[in-house]
Structures are given as C-alpha cells and as structure tokens.
N, C-alpha and C positions, 0 to 999 in steps of 0.2 A: 496675363503678366505674372499673377501669383503662381500659375502652373510652371512657367518658365523659370522663375526664381527657385522653385522647389527642385526642378531638374538640375539647375546649376549647383545648388547646395549639395544635392545628393551626389553629383559627379565629383565635386570637390572632396566630399567626405570619403567616397569610395577610393579616390586616388590617394588620399592621406592614409587610409587604413591599409591599402595594398602596400604602400611604401614602408609602413611600420612593420608589416609582416615579413618583409624580405629578410633573409639571412645574409650574413656577410658574404658568403660564397655566391649567393644569387645576385647581390648587388655588384660584386666584382665581375661576374659573367655578363651582366647587362652593360657595365661600363666598357668592357672589352669589346662587346658587340657593337657599341657606338664607335669606339676609336679604331678598331681593327676588324671591320665587319667580314672581311674575306680571309682572315687568319694569315696575314702576310708577314707578321713580325718575325717568325722563326726563319723565314727565307729572305729576310731583308738584306738588300745589297744596294747601298746608296751613298751619295755624298751630301753632307750637310755643311753649310757655312753659317757659323754662329758669330754674331757681333756682340761683344760684351762691353758695357759701359758701367764704370764705377766712379764714385765721387773722387775728384782730385787725381784721377788717373787717366792716361791716354786710352782711347778706345782700342780694343783688341779684336781682330778678326781671326777666327780659327777655322781652318779647313779640315773637315773630319771625314774619313772614309770608314764605313762600317760594312763588312761583308760577313754576316753571321754564318752562312754555310761554309765559307772558306776559313773561318776563324781568324779574320783579319781586322785589325783596328789600326788606323793611321791618323796622326794628328800633326798639323803644321800651323805655326803662327809666328809672328814677329814679336820679339821682346827685347826692349832696350837696344834696338839697332841690330839685333841678331835674328837669324831665321832658325827656328827650332823645329826639328823633325823627330818624331817618335813613331815607331811601327812595331806592332806585335802580330806575328803570323804564327798561329798555333803556339809552339813552345819557344819560338825564336824571337828575340828582341833586337831591333836595330835603332840606333840613335845617330843623329848628325847635327852639326852646328855649321850653318852657312854652307851646306853641301858637303862637308867633310866629316868622316867618321873618326878622325884623329882629333880628340877634344882634350884640351888642357884641363888639369884638375881644378884650376880657378874657375873656368867656365862651367865645369860640371857642378861645382858648388853654387855658383852664382845663379844658374838657371835650373837647378835641381834636375839636371839631365841624367836621370838614372832609369834603369829598367823597372825598378820599384815604382817610380813616379809614373812611368808610362802605363804600367798595369793599373795604377790608381785612376788615371785619367780614362782608361778604357772602361773600368767599372763605373765611373762617374757618368760618362756620357751614354753608355748603353743602358744604364739603369734609368736615368731621367727621361731620355727620349724613348725608352721602351715601356714606360708606364702607360696604362695600368697593367699591360700584359706581363711585365716582369714580376708581378705579384703572384704569378703562378709558379715561380721558381721554387725548388726544394729549399727548405729552411725558413720559408715564410709562414708565419702563423697568423691566420686571419681570424679576427674576433667574430664569433657567430652573431653577435648583437649589432644591429645597425641603429645608430642614433640620429635624431634630427637636431641640428644645431644651427643657430644663426651666427654668421661670421661676416663682419663688415657690411651689415645691413641686409644680408640675403640668407634665406634658409636653405640648408643643404642636408643631404643624406651623407652621413659620415661613417667611414670605415676605419677601424683601428687595426693597426698591424704591428706585430712584434716579430722578432727574428730569433731563430736558434742562436745560441751563444757563439757558435763557430762562424755564423754569417754576419751578425751585427748585434749591437746592444741598444741602439736607439729605438724609441717608440715613434711611430709615424701615424698620422691621421690624413686620410684622403677625403676630400669634400667633392661630392657629385651633385650636379643639378638634379632635382627630384623629378623632373619631367623627361629630360633627354638622357640623363645619366652621364653627361659630359663631365670630365674631371676639370675643376676650375681652381682648386686650391690644394696644396699639400703642405704639411707641417711636421716637423720632427723635434723631439726633445732628447737630450742626453739624460737629463734628470727632470722629469715633469714637475716634481715638487719645487724645483728652483726656477721654473718657467724659463729655462734656458733654450738654446736651439733657435730655429728660424721657421718662418712661414714664407711660402712662395705663392704669389698670385699669378694665375695663368690667364692670358687673354688672347683672343684671335686663334686661328688654327692654320696650319700649313699641311697640305696633302702631300705626303711622301710615300710613294709606291702604294697608294690606297689606304695609308694609315693617317688618321687625323692626329697630328702632333701639335702641341702648344707652340704658337709662334713667338709669344712674348712671355718671359718669366721675370717677375720683379721680386727681389729678395729682401726680407726684413727680419730683424731680431724679434723674437717673441716678447722679450722682457720690456722693451720700450718702443717698439714699432720703428726703430731706427732703420732707415733705408740703407741697403748694402750695395745694390747694383741691379742692373737689368741685362738679360741676354736675349737677343732676338734671332730667331731662325730666319736668316735673310735669303738663303738659297737652298734648294734641294734638287737633286737629280739622281736618276737611277744609274747603276753601273752596267 
C-alpha cells in the first residue's frame, strides 16, 4: 500500500512539474491537438445553428455558414419580427431584410444592417468558434509563461494573450484542463486594473467536421459575476 501511494504521489508530482515547464506555445499546441487533432480548421466548411438566450429577451436562433476556403460568411436570424440576412464573400457584402435587398434607412438603423456590422459578426463568430486555433493568427502575442490558476473551484493551466495594436487592445486569458488540455474558460479585459470585461464558461462539446467546439457558452461580467446570457451550438452540419 505504501508503495502504491508513493507511485501515485510521484505521478502527480511529475504531471504537475511537466505542466509548469510548458511554454505558452507548447500549451497552445497541445490545446489545438485536443480540439482540432486533424488540422481541419483552415479548411472548415460548415453550417452552425446557435441558440442565444439572454435575460428578459426573446430567444434568438442564428443560422451561420462558414466556408473558410471560399472566404464566405453568412448569417441569418429573426429580430423583432424581421428576417435579417448578412453575407460576405471575399470582398463582396450582401444584405437583405425579409428577402429584399431594398432596405429603408429606418430599418438599416433599427437592425444595424450594414456591411461593417456584417464584418464584425464574421470576425466574432469565426474567432470564438475557431478557438484555440485562431490564436495562431498573425498579430497574436502569446505569453511564454504558463500559469496555474484556480477558477470557480477548479485548477487550470492559463495562457495569457495580447494582440498587436492593429488587431486588438484587449487582454485575454484562456483556461485549459491540465490533463486533457481542453479549453474550458476564456476571459478578456479592456483594462485589467478596472476588472472590466467578461468571462465565458464553456461546457459540453459538439463535433463539427472533426473539430471539438464548445457546445454551451455562458457569459458573465468580471466585476460582479452578473450573468449576461448563454449561447448553445444546437446544430452542426458540413457543406
């Protein structure tokens, strides 16, 4: 029994020491190996259906098409009784309201139906569902130091990420399971000294073209843990 206990203690210590010796890039590579073991993200072509629930708001279902090789992003959803359509294909932007591209100025303002908004949504969805692979993008600055932190009662390996000024100004932290390297939390700050920004808890997984994507994301403010909403990846399919 003493021999077995010694083995378990040694194994635990070896695992802890190995985790502490990982560099930021090494941790990122292991996380990518877990989430995208066959390197499918760069050739991803699929449909995602995301159901978003927020306090005091109607549930919203978004149908998203992402074709990375074809440089196509398409988003459709219902908002206040209207059907919104946004599509970016390479440098071309297409917008429609209830099936018509002739959109009144009042409707454009009401629904923020602009190409700038479509581009923002493209960046938003491809970034979040492309994590952690997107952390290999140019302009991403990976901290060489990996920290061990406890968050919501669980210990994680934590990767700090900054961005070149032309890419973004926020500071991000990514929390990975120390055994599997699965991404389970991410957090961002506009100004860390003010404890602003948000953290997002990830639970369950959905297999999309061989990529393990988070199925459920619950959003909270950093400063007071106020719940903001949840989005669920309710359907996936290949193109």
